[in-house]
Biotite code that builds the C-alpha atoms (Angstrom):
import biotite.structure as struc

atoms = struc.array([
    struc.Atom([3.463, 186.494, 39.699], chain_id="A", res_id=1, res_name="UNK", atom_name="CA", element="C"),
    struc.Atom([2.516, 186.521, 43.370], chain_id="A", res_id=2, res_name="UNK", atom_name="CA", element="C"),
    struc.Atom([-0.620, 188.198, 44.592], chain_id="A", res_id=3, res_name="UNK", atom_name="CA", element="C"),
    struc.Atom([0.939, 189.081, 47.932], chain_id="A", res_id=4, res_name="UNK", atom_name="CA", element="C"),
    struc.Atom([1.535, 192.642, 49.025], chain_id="A", res_id=5, res_name="UNK", atom_name="CA", element="C"),
    struc.Atom([5.093, 193.579, 50.021], chain_id="A", res_id=6, res_name="UNK", atom_name="CA", element="C"),
    struc.Atom([4.014, 193.688, 53.685], chain_id="A", res_id=7, res_name="UNK", atom_name="CA", element="C"),
    struc.Atom([2.449, 190.232, 53.543], chain_id="A", res_id=8, res_name="UNK", atom_name="CA", element="C"),
    struc.Atom([5.524, 188.678, 51.926], chain_id="A", res_id=9, res_name="UNK", atom_name="CA", element="C"),
    struc.Atom([7.788, 190.262, 54.557], chain_id="A", res_id=10, res_name="UNK", atom_name="CA", element="C"),
    struc.Atom([5.828, 189.066, 57.593], chain_id="A", res_id=11, res_name="UNK", atom_name="CA", element="C"),
    struc.Atom([7.599, 186.410, 59.588], chain_id="A", res_id=12, res_name="UNK", atom_name="CA", element="C"),
    struc.Atom([11.034, 187.416, 58.301], chain_id="A", res_id=13, res_name="UNK", atom_name="CA", element="C"),
    struc.Atom([11.748, 189.856, 61.089], chain_id="A", res_id=14, res_name="UNK", atom_name="CA", element="C"),
    struc.Atom([13.684, 189.559, 64.290], chain_id="A", res_id=15, res_name="UNK", atom_name="CA", element="C"),
    struc.Atom([14.419, 186.141, 65.734], chain_id="A", res_id=16, res_name="UNK", atom_name="CA", element="C"),
    struc.Atom([14.103, 187.733, 69.204], chain_id="A", res_id=17, res_name="UNK", atom_name="CA", element="C"),
    struc.Atom([17.574, 186.485, 70.185], chain_id="A", res_id=18, res_name="UNK", atom_name="CA", element="C"),
    struc.Atom([19.792, 189.454, 69.443], chain_id="A", res_id=19, res_name="UNK", atom_name="CA", element="C"),
    struc.Atom([18.981, 191.492, 72.525], chain_id="A", res_id=20, res_name="UNK", atom_name="CA", element="C"),
    struc.Atom([19.804, 188.671, 74.948], chain_id="A", res_id=21, res_name="UNK", atom_name="CA", element="C"),
    struc.Atom([23.105, 188.044, 73.164], chain_id="A", res_id=22, res_name="UNK", atom_name="CA", element="C"),
    struc.Atom([23.912, 191.749, 73.180], chain_id="A", res_id=23, res_name="UNK", atom_name="CA", element="C"),
    struc.Atom([23.173, 192.014, 76.921], chain_id="A", res_id=24, res_name="UNK", atom_name="CA", element="C"),
    struc.Atom([25.210, 188.884, 77.709], chain_id="A", res_id=25, res_name="UNK", atom_name="CA", element="C"),
    struc.Atom([28.200, 190.302, 75.871], chain_id="A", res_id=26, res_name="UNK", atom_name="CA", element="C"),
    struc.Atom([27.916, 193.678, 77.622], chain_id="A", res_id=27, res_name="UNK", atom_name="CA", element="C"),
    struc.Atom([27.489, 192.117, 81.067], chain_id="A", res_id=28, res_name="UNK", atom_name="CA", element="C"),
    struc.Atom([30.462, 189.816, 80.563], chain_id="A", res_id=29, res_name="UNK", atom_name="CA", element="C"),
    struc.Atom([32.550, 192.810, 79.474], chain_id="A", res_id=30, res_name="UNK", atom_name="CA", element="C"),
    struc.Atom([31.378, 194.726, 82.531], chain_id="A", res_id=31, res_name="UNK", atom_name="CA", element="C"),
    struc.Atom([32.364, 191.828, 84.806], chain_id="A", res_id=32, res_name="UNK", atom_name="CA", element="C"),
    struc.Atom([35.766, 191.618, 83.133], chain_id="A", res_id=33, res_name="UNK", atom_name="CA", element="C"),
    struc.Atom([36.678, 195.217, 83.986], chain_id="A", res_id=34, res_name="UNK", atom_name="CA", element="C"),
    struc.Atom([37.227, 194.807, 87.758], chain_id="A", res_id=35, res_name="UNK", atom_name="CA", element="C"),
    struc.Atom([38.503, 191.254, 87.340], chain_id="A", res_id=36, res_name="UNK", atom_name="CA", element="C"),
    struc.Atom([41.106, 192.391, 84.806], chain_id="A", res_id=37, res_name="UNK", atom_name="CA", element="C"),
    struc.Atom([42.176, 195.269, 87.029], chain_id="A", res_id=38, res_name="UNK", atom_name="CA", element="C"),
    struc.Atom([42.581, 192.838, 89.934], chain_id="A", res_id=39, res_name="UNK", atom_name="CA", element="C"),
    struc.Atom([44.622, 190.487, 87.746], chain_id="A", res_id=40, res_name="UNK", atom_name="CA", element="C"),
    struc.Atom([46.927, 193.218, 86.425], chain_id="A", res_id=41, res_name="UNK", atom_name="CA", element="C"),
    struc.Atom([47.471, 194.533, 89.957], chain_id="A", res_id=42, res_name="UNK", atom_name="CA", element="C"),
    struc.Atom([48.219, 190.984, 91.118], chain_id="A", res_id=43, res_name="UNK", atom_name="CA", element="C"),
    struc.Atom([50.775, 190.527, 88.350], chain_id="A", res_id=44, res_name="UNK", atom_name="CA", element="C"),
    struc.Atom([52.935, 193.269, 89.857], chain_id="A", res_id=45, res_name="UNK", atom_name="CA", element="C"),
    struc.Atom([53.140, 191.194, 93.029], chain_id="A", res_id=46, res_name="UNK", atom_name="CA", element="C"),
    struc.Atom([53.488, 187.857, 91.251], chain_id="A", res_id=47, res_name="UNK", atom_name="CA", element="C"),
    struc.Atom([56.462, 188.933, 89.122], chain_id="A", res_id=48, res_name="UNK", atom_name="CA", element="C"),
    struc.Atom([58.624, 189.020, 92.243], chain_id="A", res_id=49, res_name="UNK", atom_name="CA", element="C"),
    struc.Atom([57.645, 185.669, 93.774], chain_id="A", res_id=50, res_name="UNK", atom_name="CA", element="C"),
    struc.Atom([58.711, 182.121, 93.137], chain_id="A", res_id=51, res_name="UNK", atom_name="CA", element="C"),
    struc.Atom([56.734, 179.039, 92.286], chain_id="A", res_id=52, res_name="UNK", atom_name="CA", element="C"),
    struc.Atom([55.781, 178.114, 95.845], chain_id="A", res_id=53, res_name="UNK", atom_name="CA", element="C"),
    struc.Atom([54.671, 181.651, 96.688], chain_id="A", res_id=54, res_name="UNK", atom_name="CA", element="C"),
    struc.Atom([52.551, 181.644, 93.537], chain_id="A", res_id=55, res_name="UNK", atom_name="CA", element="C"),
    struc.Atom([50.913, 178.384, 94.577], chain_id="A", res_id=56, res_name="UNK", atom_name="CA", element="C"),
    struc.Atom([50.307, 179.778, 98.063], chain_id="A", res_id=57, res_name="UNK", atom_name="CA", element="C"),
    struc.Atom([48.816, 182.932, 96.538], chain_id="A", res_id=58, res_name="UNK", atom_name="CA", element="C"),
    struc.Atom([46.503, 180.837, 94.351], chain_id="A", res_id=59, res_name="UNK", atom_name="CA", element="C"),
    struc.Atom([45.567, 178.627, 97.307], chain_id="A", res_id=60, res_name="UNK", atom_name="CA", element="C"),
    struc.Atom([43.948, 181.639, 98.956], chain_id="A", res_id=61, res_name="UNK", atom_name="CA", element="C"),
    struc.Atom([40.173, 181.172, 98.445], chain_id="A", res_id=62, res_name="UNK", atom_name="CA", element="C"),
    struc.Atom([39.629, 184.790, 97.404], chain_id="A", res_id=63, res_name="UNK", atom_name="CA", element="C"),
    struc.Atom([42.364, 184.716, 94.762], chain_id="A", res_id=64, res_name="UNK", atom_name="CA", element="C"),
    struc.Atom([41.258, 181.307, 93.477], chain_id="A", res_id=65, res_name="UNK", atom_name="CA", element="C"),
    struc.Atom([37.635, 182.460, 93.236], chain_id="A", res_id=66, res_name="UNK", atom_name="CA", element="C"),
    struc.Atom([38.558, 185.650, 91.410], chain_id="A", res_id=67, res_name="UNK", atom_name="CA", element="C"),
    struc.Atom([40.813, 183.707, 89.030], chain_id="A", res_id=68, res_name="UNK", atom_name="CA", element="C"),
    struc.Atom([38.035, 181.208, 88.240], chain_id="A", res_id=69, res_name="UNK", atom_name="CA", element="C"),
    struc.Atom([35.619, 184.090, 87.636], chain_id="A", res_id=70, res_name="UNK", atom_name="CA", element="C"),
    struc.Atom([38.152, 185.841, 85.403], chain_id="A", res_id=71, res_name="UNK", atom_name="CA", element="C"),
    struc.Atom([38.692, 182.707, 83.324], chain_id="A", res_id=72, res_name="UNK", atom_name="CA", element="C"),
    struc.Atom([34.985, 181.895, 83.113], chain_id="A", res_id=73, res_name="UNK", atom_name="CA", element="C"),
    struc.Atom([33.968, 185.373, 82.019], chain_id="A", res_id=74, res_name="UNK", atom_name="CA", element="C"),
    struc.Atom([36.917, 185.628, 79.609], chain_id="A", res_id=75, res_name="UNK", atom_name="CA", element="C"),
    struc.Atom([36.043, 182.452, 77.737], chain_id="A", res_id=76, res_name="UNK", atom_name="CA", element="C"),
    struc.Atom([32.315, 183.247, 77.780], chain_id="A", res_id=77, res_name="UNK", atom_name="CA", element="C"),
    struc.Atom([32.980, 186.736, 76.381], chain_id="A", res_id=78, res_name="UNK", atom_name="CA", element="C"),
    struc.Atom([35.318, 185.294, 73.738], chain_id="A", res_id=79, res_name="UNK", atom_name="CA", element="C"),
    struc.Atom([32.696, 182.738, 72.699], chain_id="A", res_id=80, res_name="UNK", atom_name="CA", element="C"),
    struc.Atom([30.050, 185.434, 72.324], chain_id="A", res_id=81, res_name="UNK", atom_name="CA", element="C"),
    struc.Atom([32.352, 187.714, 70.332], chain_id="A", res_id=82, res_name="UNK", atom_name="CA", element="C"),
    struc.Atom([33.544, 184.993, 67.977], chain_id="A", res_id=83, res_name="UNK", atom_name="CA", element="C"),
    struc.Atom([29.969, 183.863, 67.466], chain_id="A", res_id=84, res_name="UNK", atom_name="CA", element="C"),
    struc.Atom([28.995, 187.334, 66.256], chain_id="A", res_id=85, res_name="UNK", atom_name="CA", element="C"),
    struc.Atom([31.962, 187.474, 63.876], chain_id="A", res_id=86, res_name="UNK", atom_name="CA", element="C"),
    struc.Atom([31.163, 184.039, 62.444], chain_id="A", res_id=87, res_name="UNK", atom_name="CA", element="C"),
    struc.Atom([27.461, 184.803, 62.041], chain_id="A", res_id=88, res_name="UNK", atom_name="CA", element="C"),
    struc.Atom([28.146, 188.147, 60.370], chain_id="A", res_id=89, res_name="UNK", atom_name="CA", element="C"),
    struc.Atom([30.987, 187.256, 58.017], chain_id="A", res_id=90, res_name="UNK", atom_name="CA", element="C"),
    struc.Atom([30.749, 183.577, 57.084], chain_id="A", res_id=91, res_name="UNK", atom_name="CA", element="C"),
    struc.Atom([28.312, 183.189, 54.200], chain_id="A", res_id=92, res_name="UNK", atom_name="CA", element="C"),
    struc.Atom([28.219, 179.460, 53.508], chain_id="A", res_id=93, res_name="UNK", atom_name="CA", element="C"),
    struc.Atom([25.778, 177.804, 55.888], chain_id="A", res_id=94, res_name="UNK", atom_name="CA", element="C"),
    struc.Atom([27.717, 174.548, 56.271], chain_id="A", res_id=95, res_name="UNK", atom_name="CA", element="C"),
    struc.Atom([30.931, 176.409, 57.125], chain_id="A", res_id=96, res_name="UNK", atom_name="CA", element="C"),
    struc.Atom([29.056, 178.717, 59.462], chain_id="A", res_id=97, res_name="UNK", atom_name="CA", element="C"),
    struc.Atom([27.530, 175.830, 61.419], chain_id="A", res_id=98, res_name="UNK", atom_name="CA", element="C"),
    struc.Atom([30.854, 174.003, 61.617], chain_id="A", res_id=99, res_name="UNK", atom_name="CA", element="C"),
    struc.Atom([32.647, 177.113, 62.859], chain_id="A", res_id=100, res_name="UNK", atom_name="CA", element="C"),
    struc.Atom([29.935, 177.876, 65.412], chain_id="A", res_id=101, res_name="UNK", atom_name="CA", element="C"),
    struc.Atom([30.172, 174.340, 66.771], chain_id="A", res_id=102, res_name="UNK", atom_name="CA", element="C"),
    struc.Atom([33.968, 174.517, 66.831], chain_id="A", res_id=103, res_name="UNK", atom_name="CA", element="C"),
    struc.Atom([33.777, 177.860, 68.628], chain_id="A", res_id=104, res_name="UNK", atom_name="CA", element="C"),
    struc.Atom([31.499, 176.444, 71.314], chain_id="A", res_id=105, res_name="UNK", atom_name="CA", element="C"),
    struc.Atom([33.485, 173.269, 71.827], chain_id="A", res_id=106, res_name="UNK", atom_name="CA", element="C"),
    struc.Atom([36.882, 174.967, 71.819], chain_id="A", res_id=107, res_name="UNK", atom_name="CA", element="C"),
    struc.Atom([35.951, 177.760, 74.229], chain_id="A", res_id=108, res_name="UNK", atom_name="CA", element="C"),
    struc.Atom([34.208, 175.263, 76.511], chain_id="A", res_id=109, res_name="UNK", atom_name="CA", element="C"),
    struc.Atom([37.174, 172.876, 76.483], chain_id="A", res_id=110, res_name="UNK", atom_name="CA", element="C"),
    struc.Atom([39.733, 175.638, 77.079], chain_id="A", res_id=111, res_name="UNK", atom_name="CA", element="C"),
    struc.Atom([37.611, 177.272, 79.756], chain_id="A", res_id=112, res_name="UNK", atom_name="CA", element="C"),
    struc.Atom([36.983, 174.051, 81.666], chain_id="A", res_id=113, res_name="UNK", atom_name="CA", element="C"),
    struc.Atom([40.632, 173.024, 81.388], chain_id="A", res_id=114, res_name="UNK", atom_name="CA", element="C"),
    struc.Atom([41.785, 176.409, 82.680], chain_id="A", res_id=115, res_name="UNK", atom_name="CA", element="C"),
    struc.Atom([39.345, 176.431, 85.579], chain_id="A", res_id=116, res_name="UNK", atom_name="CA", element="C"),
    struc.Atom([40.166, 172.849, 86.574], chain_id="A", res_id=117, res_name="UNK", atom_name="CA", element="C"),
    struc.Atom([43.870, 173.723, 86.473], chain_id="A", res_id=118, res_name="UNK", atom_name="CA", element="C"),
    struc.Atom([43.335, 176.654, 88.820], chain_id="A", res_id=119, res_name="UNK", atom_name="CA", element="C"),
    struc.Atom([41.247, 174.521, 91.153], chain_id="A", res_id=120, res_name="UNK", atom_name="CA", element="C"),
    struc.Atom([43.851, 171.759, 91.199], chain_id="A", res_id=121, res_name="UNK", atom_name="CA", element="C"),
    struc.Atom([46.527, 174.277, 92.143], chain_id="A", res_id=122, res_name="UNK", atom_name="CA", element="C"),
    struc.Atom([44.279, 175.892, 94.729], chain_id="A", res_id=123, res_name="UNK", atom_name="CA", element="C"),
    struc.Atom([43.311, 172.671, 96.494], chain_id="A", res_id=124, res_name="UNK", atom_name="CA", element="C"),
])
């Protein structure tokens, strides 16, 4: 039998002080994705009618290349944050949770870097 009061035994088990930063990062990435997604959808209407060389010329424009890199960066960052929340909330076994979190980080980083490098190679 412990001689601790319920308040004393609960101290130190509260917030890890990380949830608010994660929440803000996810909201800000979603906010950045709104105009970038609208730009991309509007660009698709133009890009459906062009050929390969016109597409490469369109992507070689610094503004389009920059917006595409931003779109890809924010998309993969937002996906990483969202998957992290799902894994942390629904995976119970600690070993599986850590493995999935690491896989999430590595996979989104690898796909994001590969996508951005591909755009830059086409743009340059």
